[in-house]
N, C-alpha and C positions, 0 to 999 in steps of 0.2 A: 169887723171881727174876723179873724182867721179861724177856719174850722178844718180839722184834719180827721181822716178816717182812722188814723192810729198815730201815736207818737213815734218819732223815729227810733228804731231799735236796731240791734245788731243781729237780727234774725237771719237765718240762712237765706241765700238767694232763692227766689220763688219763680218756678217755671210754670207756664200755662200753655196748653195747646188743646185743640179739639179736632175731631174727625167726623165727617159727615157719614151717616149710615145710608148712603145713596146707592149701594150695591156691594157686591163681593169685593173684599180688599185684595190687592194684587201686589206684585213684586215692587212696583213703584211706591206704593204706600209703605211697604216694609222697609226698603232700603232708604227711602226718602224721608221717613218720619218715625215709624213705629220703633225701629231698632234704636234710634237715638233717644226716644222717649223712655224706653226701658233703661238705657244707660244713665239718663239724667236723674232717675229716681234715687241714685246714690250720690248725687252731687248737690242736692238741695231739696227744698220743698217742691213737690210736683203736683200740679192740678191738671188732670186730663178729663175731658168730657166728651160725650157722644152728642154731637150737634144735631139733635133731631128737630129743633125749631128751624134751623137753617135748611134742613132737608125738605121741609114743607114747600120750599120754593120750587122743587122739582118733583116731589113724590106726593101724589094725592090718593094713595091707596093705603088705607089704615093697616090692613093685615101685612102688607109688604113692609111698611115702615117699622112695625113692631118686630117683624122677623129680622130685618136688617139690623135693627138696634141691638137685638140679642146676639146676633152673629158678630157684630163689632166687639161687643163686650167679651164674648167667648174668645175671640181672636186675640185681643190684647192680653187677657189673662193667660191664655195658652202660650203666648210668645214671651212671657216673663214679667209682665207687669205685676207688682206685688202690692195689693191693696193696703198692706200694713205700712208700706213706704210712701205710696202715692195716693192722693185723693182722686178717686175714679168714680164718675157719676154721669147721669143723664142731664143734659142741658135743661130739659123741661121740668126737672125736679127742683130747680132753683128759680122760682118765678120772680125773685128780686131782680134778675137781669133784665126782664122785660120792662120793669118800671124804670130802671136805670137807663135803658135805651130811650125811653120817652124823655127823660130829663135831658139826656145828651142831645136828642133831636131838637129840642127847643133853642139850643145855642149853636147848632151846626148849620152852616150855610148850604144852600142847594148847590152852589158851585163846586164845593168839595166833593159831593156825591156824584155830580155829573162828570167829574174827571176820573172816576173809578174805571180803570182799564178792564178789570174782571167783568164788570157789568156790561161793558160794550162788547167784550168777547162772547159772553154768554148769549146776548141778544143776537149777535152775528151768527151764532150756531143754531138759532131758532128757538131759544127758550122764550117763554112768555114774559113780556115786559111788565111784570107785576110790581106793585108797590113794595112788596116784601123783598123782591130781588134788588130793587133800587136802594132800599134802606138797609140792605144786608150789612154794609160796613158799620152802621150804627149799632146793630145788635152785636156784631163781632167786637166792637169797642167796649160795649157793656160787659161782654164775657171776659175780656182781658182786664178791665179796670175794676171789676167787682171784687176780685181777689187780691188787689194790690200787687199785681204781677210785676216782676222785675224783667224777666226775659221771656220772649215768645219765639220758640224755634219754628221756623217756617222755610218753605221753599222760596225761590226768587220771585215767583208769581204772587206771593202773598205779602211781600215786603211793603207794598203801597198801603195795604190795609192796616199794618202796624203803624206806619207813618200817619195815616189818617186818624188812628186812635190817639196818637200823641197830640195831634192838632185838637181833637175834641176834648181831651183832658185839659189842655191849655185854655181852650175857649171857656169851659165851665169854670175852671179855677179863677180866670181873669174876670169873667162876668160877675161872679158872686164873691169876689175878693176873698178866696179861700184856698186851701191846699188839700182838698179832699182827695184828688186823684194823683196817684204816683205815676211818673212817666215810665212807660215800658220801653224796652229796647228789643229789636229783633235779633235773632241769631240764625244765620243761614245753616240749613242742614248740611251735614258733612258730605253726603253722597251727591255727586253730580246727577244730571238728568238721567233717569233710567229709561232706556229706549223700549218702545213697544214692539210688537211683532211686525209692524210695518215700518219701523225705523223712526217714527215720530215719538214724542214723549208718551210714555205709557199712561193711558187715561181711560177711564170707563166711557168717557164721552166719545172717544175715538174707536171703541170696540177692539182695541189692540192689546188686551191685557193677558197676563199669565197669573192665574189665581194663586194666592199663597198656599191654599189647601187643596188645590187641584191634584188629582191623582189618577192613575190608570189611563184609560183611553182619553179622558178629558185633558189631562196634562200632556199626553203625547201629541194630541191634535194641535194644542196651542204651540208647543215647542217646534214640532216638525213643520208647522205652518209659517214659521218666521220667514219673511221675505228676504231673499238674497239675489245677487246678480246672476248673470248667465255664463259666468266663466266656466269653461269645461273642467272636468275633474283633474285632468293631467296638467293643467296650466297653473303657474304660481298665482297666489291671491294675496291681497293686501288686508291683513287682519284689522288694521286701524279703521277700515271702512266697512266692517262687517258687524251687523247687529248681534249675530250669534256669539261672536268673540267678545263683544262688549258685555253681554249678559253673563257669559262664562266667567268674566273677570270679577263679578260680584260674589262668586262662590269659590273660585279656585285660588290656590296658593301661587306665589310668584313663579315658582319653578314649573308649575302646571301651565301657567299662562305662557311662559317662555317656550315650553314644548309644543303647545298648540300653535303658537305664532310661527315656530320653525316649520311645522307641518304645512301651514298655509303657504309660506314663502317658497318652499322647495317644490311644490306641485305634487300631483298624485294623491291629494287629500281633498275629498269632496265636502261640500257643506253638510251633506247628510250625515257624515261621520262626526262632524263638529256638533251637529244638533243632538246626536245620540249621547255624546259626552256631556253636553249641557243638561239634557234630560235626566241623566243619572245623578248629576250634581244637585239639581233642584229637588228631585225626589228624595234623595238621601238627607238633604239639609232639613227639610220640613217634616220628615216622617215622624220624629218624636213629638213634634208640636201638633201634628194631625191627631195623634192618639190622645194627647191632653185635651185638645179642643172637643173631641168626641165625648170624652168623659164629662166635660163641663156642660155640653148641650144636653146630655142625658140627665142632668140635675139642674134644671133651670132655677129652682129655688135658691141654690147657692149663688148663682149669678145675681139674682135679684137682691139677695142679702148684701152682696158687695156694693151694688149700685145704691141701695138705700142708705147704707152706712156712709158711703162717699158723699151722698147728697146732704146728709145731716151735717157733716163737717163743712162742706162747701157753703151751705146756707148760713152757717154761723159766721163765716167770713164775709159773705155777700151782704148779710144783714148789717154788719158794722159799717160797711161802705155806704149802703143805701141810707141808713139813719143819718150819717154825716152829710150826705148829699141833700137829703130832705131838709135837714136843719139849715144848711147853707142857703137854700133857695126859698126858705120861708114856709115849708110844708109841715114842719114838725109841730 
């Protein structure tokens, strides 16, 4: 007998993405994900969650996890996420996903998980090789499949996880002769790799970030600390090889980029001057968002109301999927 989580409908395209509350969000998070998430809420149904279950693979401080979770919520809301358009919630408020993860794990081979590049990279960086970290892709698959997601916006480093989700959905559907899980597709984020202050990909793991809401001396220290080469001030410079110039391009208009590039190439223009121009751009761009975030953090009950309402809507969808999966495998 074929079982389905829902009959085929002409519903709008459904987007799903999550963000870990593992630290302060930075420019890489904003240009690599958050800005696109805000845009997508006008293109279809959007489900965005704060992945605090996933964060437990690296954070074992309860107070810190609670603080980070609230900070992520305030950040998204301040940057334009509209809870009337998008379903925004905490991962841990939808326990159905953990049961779905178990059901998926019973049909998922060890070999699939052992091929996970992300797991290997994290272990190489010194993270504890916990069972949770190893089975991370199964929980991620449950997150995606629980809401019958069509599209998962991700960076290049997360494409494999979406492909693994496709495999797990197929394993389950084939094993139990059903069509419970809809096949999701990945969608690469529009922005290319955002460089950190050391020229590598901006990442909390590398300690090379510029915080979205950094201001004053903290922001100045981050921007002025960007690593550059030792070319003397009077000598011409290659803007295409400069991290400052690349970051400036995230904020500047084409004519501003052209002007800075010309300054680099003619000489007599130092990296310090370029950093000051970048600093002004970052500060001005996020100033109104900083004010909105401060207002939200001053009223935590409002944040909680948004997350609770989002969880209610998310659970209703996840429950449909879980009930169909339980029925398919004989647990109903």
